C-alpha positions as CSV (number, residue, x, y, z in Angstrom):
1,N,18.2,-22.0,9.1
2,N,18.1,-18.6,7.4
3,N,18.7,-15.2,8.9
4,R,20.2,-16.7,12.1
5,A,23.7,-17.9,11.5
6,V,27.0,-17.0,9.9
7,H,27.5,-20.5,8.4
8,H,27.9,-20.6,4.6
9,L,24.8,-22.8,4.2
10,S,22.8,-20.4,6.2
11,D,24.0,-17.6,3.9
12,I,22.8,-19.6,0.9
13,A,19.5,-20.4,2.5
14,T,18.9,-16.7,3.4
15,M,19.8,-15.5,-0.1
16,E,17.6,-18.1,-1.9
17,Y,14.7,-17.5,0.5
18,D,14.9,-13.7,0.0
19,N,15.2,-14.2,-3.8
20,A,12.0,-16.3,-3.7
21,R,10.2,-13.4,-2.0
22,C,11.5,-11.0,-4.7
23,K,10.2,-13.3,-7.4
24,L,6.7,-13.3,-5.9
25,Q,6.8,-9.5,-5.6
26,Q,7.4,-9.3,-9.4
27,F,4.8,-12.1,-10.1
28,I,2.0,-10.0,-8.5
29,N,3.6,-6.6,-9.1
30,A,3.7,-5.6,-5.4
31,R,5.3,-2.3,-4.7
32,E,7.8,-3.8,-2.2
33,D,9.1,-7.3,-1.5
34,R,8.4,-6.8,2.2
35,E,4.6,-6.8,1.4
36,S,4.8,-10.5,0.6
37,I,4.5,-12.8,3.7
38,F,5.3,-16.5,3.4
39,T,2.5,-18.7,5.0
40,S,1.6,-22.3,4.9
41,G,-1.1,-21.6,2.2
42,T,-4.2,-19.6,1.3
43,T,-6.0,-20.7,4.4
44,D,-3.2,-19.7,6.7
45,S,-2.9,-16.3,4.9
46,I,-6.6,-15.6,5.5
47,N,-6.3,-16.7,9.2
48,L,-3.3,-14.3,9.5
49,V,-5.4,-11.4,8.4
50,M,-8.3,-12.4,10.6
51,H,-6.1,-12.6,13.7
52,G,-3.7,-9.8,12.8
53,Y,-6.2,-7.2,11.4
54,G,-9.6,-8.5,12.4
55,R,-9.0,-9.1,16.1
56,K,-7.3,-5.7,16.4
57,F,-9.7,-3.5,14.5
58,I,-13.1,-5.1,14.2
59,K,-15.5,-4.4,17.1
60,A,-19.0,-5.5,18.3
61,G,-21.6,-4.4,15.8
62,D,-19.2,-4.1,12.9
63,E,-20.1,-5.8,9.7
64,I,-18.0,-8.1,7.5
65,I,-19.1,-8.7,3.9
66,L,-18.5,-12.1,2.3
67,T,-20.1,-13.8,-0.8
68,T,-22.0,-16.9,-1.5
69,L,-19.1,-18.1,-3.7
70,E,-16.5,-18.2,-1.0
71,H,-14.5,-21.2,-0.1
72,H,-15.0,-22.2,3.5
73,S,-11.5,-21.0,4.2
74,N,-12.8,-17.5,3.7
75,I,-15.9,-18.1,5.7
76,V,-15.0,-20.0,8.9
77,P,-12.2,-17.6,10.2
78,W,-14.6,-14.7,9.9
79,Q,-17.4,-16.6,11.6
80,M,-14.9,-17.3,14.5
81,L,-14.1,-13.6,14.6
82,A,-17.8,-12.5,14.5
83,K,-18.6,-14.9,17.4
84,E,-15.7,-13.6,19.4
85,K,-16.3,-9.9,18.8
86,G,-20.0,-9.7,18.3
87,A,-19.6,-8.7,14.7
88,I,-22.1,-9.4,11.9
89,I,-21.5,-11.2,8.6
90,R,-23.4,-10.0,5.5
91,V,-23.5,-12.3,2.4
92,V,-23.7,-11.3,-1.2
93,P,-26.1,-13.5,-3.1
94,I,-25.6,-15.0,-6.6
95,N,-28.0,-15.1,-9.6
96,D,-29.1,-18.1,-11.6
97,Q,-26.0,-17.8,-13.8
98,G,-23.8,-18.3,-10.7
99,E,-22.6,-14.6,-10.8
100,L,-22.6,-12.2,-7.8
101,D,-25.4,-9.7,-7.6
102,I,-23.3,-6.6,-7.6
103,D,-26.3,-4.3,-6.9
104,E,-27.0,-6.3,-3.7
105,Y,-23.3,-6.1,-2.9
106,E,-23.3,-2.3,-3.0
107,K,-26.5,-2.1,-1.0
108,L,-24.8,-4.0,1.9
109,F,-22.4,-1.1,2.6
110,N,-23.0,1.3,5.5
111,E,-21.1,3.1,8.2
112,R,-20.8,-0.2,10.1
113,T,-19.1,-2.1,7.2
114,K,-15.4,-2.7,8.2
115,F,-14.1,-5.5,6.0
116,V,-14.7,-7.4,2.8
117,G,-13.6,-11.0,2.0
118,L,-13.9,-11.8,-1.7
119,I,-12.9,-14.7,-3.9
120,H,-11.3,-13.9,-7.2
121,V,-12.3,-17.0,-9.1
122,S,-14.8,-19.5,-7.6
123,N,-13.3,-23.0,-6.9
124,A,-16.8,-24.5,-7.5
125,L,-18.3,-22.7,-10.4
126,G,-15.3,-21.1,-12.0
127,T,-17.0,-17.7,-11.9
128,I,-14.6,-14.8,-12.3
129,N,-15.7,-12.0,-10.1
130,P,-15.4,-8.3,-11.1
131,I,-13.1,-7.7,-8.2
132,Q,-11.7,-4.4,-9.4
133,R,-15.1,-2.8,-9.4
134,M,-15.9,-4.3,-6.0
135,I,-12.6,-3.1,-4.5
136,E,-13.2,0.4,-5.8
137,Y,-16.7,0.5,-4.3
138,A,-15.5,-0.8,-0.9
139,H,-12.7,1.8,-0.9
140,Q,-15.4,4.6,-1.2
141,Y,-16.3,3.5,2.3
142,S,-12.6,3.2,3.4
143,V,-13.2,-0.6,3.8
144,P,-10.2,-2.9,3.3
145,V,-10.6,-5.9,0.9
146,L,-9.0,-9.3,1.1
147,I,-8.9,-11.3,-2.1
148,D,-8.7,-15.1,-2.1
149,G,-6.7,-15.7,-5.2
150,A,-6.1,-19.4,-4.9
151,Q,-7.8,-20.3,-8.1
152,A,-6.9,-17.1,-10.0
153,A,-3.1,-17.0,-9.6
154,P,-2.4,-20.1,-11.7
155,H,-4.5,-18.8,-14.7
156,M,-4.5,-15.0,-14.7
157,T,-2.0,-12.2,-14.5
158,I,-2.2,-10.7,-11.0
159,D,-1.4,-7.1,-10.5
160,V,-2.1,-6.1,-6.9
161,Q,-1.2,-2.4,-7.6
162,A,-3.7,-2.2,-10.5
163,L,-6.3,-4.0,-8.4
164,D,-5.5,-1.8,-5.4
165,C,-6.5,-4.7,-3.2
166,D,-5.5,-4.5,0.5
167,F,-4.7,-8.2,0.8
168,Y,-4.2,-11.0,-1.7
169,A,-3.6,-14.7,-0.9
170,F,-2.8,-17.8,-2.8
171,S,-0.9,-21.1,-2.5
172,A,2.1,-22.6,-4.2
173,H,0.6,-26.0,-5.0
174,K,-2.0,-24.4,-7.2
175,L,0.9,-23.2,-9.4
176,C,2.5,-26.7,-9.5
177,G,4.8,-25.7,-6.7
178,P,5.3,-27.4,-3.3
179,T,2.5,-28.0,-0.8
180,G,2.5,-26.4,2.6
181,V,3.5,-22.9,1.4
182,G,1.7,-19.9,0.2
183,I,1.8,-16.1,0.2
184,L,-0.1,-13.2,1.7
185,F,0.3,-9.9,0.0
186,G,-0.6,-7.0,2.2
187,K,-0.2,-3.3,1.8
188,A,2.8,-2.2,3.9
189,T,0.8,0.3,5.9
190,L,-1.8,-2.3,6.9
191,L,0.8,-5.0,7.8
192,E,2.7,-2.5,9.9
193,A,-0.5,-1.6,11.8
194,M,-1.5,-5.3,12.4
195,Q,-0.7,-7.4,15.4
196,P,1.4,-10.6,14.9
197,F,-0.5,-13.9,14.6
198,K,2.3,-16.1,16.1
199,G,5.1,-15.4,18.4
200,G,8.7,-16.6,18.5
201,G,11.7,-17.0,16.3
202,D,12.7,-14.2,13.9
203,M,9.5,-12.2,14.4
204,I,11.1,-10.4,17.3
205,S,13.6,-7.6,17.3
206,S,14.4,-7.9,21.0
207,V,12.7,-9.7,23.9
208,T,12.8,-9.5,27.7
209,F,10.3,-10.6,30.3
210,E,9.2,-7.0,30.6
211,E,8.7,-6.2,26.9
212,T,9.0,-7.6,23.4
213,I,9.7,-5.4,20.4
214,Y,8.5,-7.0,17.1
215,N,10.6,-7.2,14.0
216,S,9.8,-5.2,10.9
217,I,7.7,-6.7,8.1
218,P,7.8,-9.3,6.6
219,H,9.6,-11.0,9.4
220,K,7.0,-9.8,12.0
221,F,4.6,-12.4,10.6
222,E,7.0,-15.3,9.9
223,A,7.5,-16.8,13.3
224,G,9.7,-19.9,13.9
225,T,11.6,-21.7,11.3
226,P,10.1,-20.6,8.0
227,P,9.3,-23.0,5.1
228,I,12.8,-22.4,3.6
229,A,12.9,-25.3,1.1
230,A,9.2,-24.9,0.1
231,A,9.6,-21.1,-0.4
232,I,12.6,-21.7,-2.7
233,G,10.5,-24.3,-4.5
234,F,7.7,-21.7,-4.8
235,G,10.2,-19.4,-6.4
236,A,11.1,-22.1,-8.9
237,A,7.5,-22.6,-9.8
238,I,7.2,-18.8,-10.4
239,D,10.3,-19.0,-12.7
240,Y,8.7,-21.8,-14.7
241,L,5.4,-19.9,-15.1
242,T,7.2,-16.8,-16.0
243,T,9.3,-18.6,-18.6
244,I,6.5,-20.5,-20.4
245,G,3.8,-17.9,-19.8
246,L,0.2,-18.2,-18.6
247,D,-1.1,-18.2,-22.2
248,Q,0.8,-21.5,-22.9
249,I,-0.5,-23.0,-19.7
250,A,-4.1,-22.1,-20.6
251,A,-3.6,-23.6,-24.1
252,Y,-2.2,-26.8,-22.6
253,E,-5.1,-27.1,-20.2
254,H,-7.6,-26.6,-23.1
255,M,-5.8,-29.4,-25.0
256,L,-6.1,-31.7,-22.0
257,L,-9.9,-30.9,-21.7
258,E,-10.4,-31.7,-25.4
259,Y,-8.5,-35.0,-25.0
């Protein structure tokens, strides 16, 4: 196990696991490596935000904006939260070309809007959404935005600082990495304010029956034994993508489609 022993193999596991996190930080251009949380995949990442942010900050009557293009992994968790809290889900429609109606999106915002969940690239239609414009508009209302980047990360350069998104999630297997591991990027200030999703393991700093003090991020959200081997494999996939470049991958995909 990593972070929990003085054995030589534990030291190696810790070093390689931490290196993988640094590779992901560079891959998405996050400001700090602690803003990258290892999860079991995009679905787990979205659920982490729902439990950690949504259950703490979203109240009865608050509104959550989703879109018609969302994968159900970015619908169902928010439906669960809305049912529990008495919140309301608003949905952005699409036009006949399968594109989001941005005018209707902007009309949905009001003083009750508290969160936006938005897919970067549609897994069904392949629509690439104008997420930077949509994030900028949401931030005019001080509304945080979660981006489901499962379909975008393998094909596009992701720069979370340029996008200024609050959360960004994707999975390793979409980038030819291992299954069962993914990443949640979150701005440090938001992650620090959130409550943990799961308890136990290295997510605590100290624990007694009277009080538990949570560990700092990213460990605060990585309860139990983390996906050490899968995370290291995730880092190896990033190495490969970085070496050959996304442009070459796109060219290879185009060749396969022609074939």
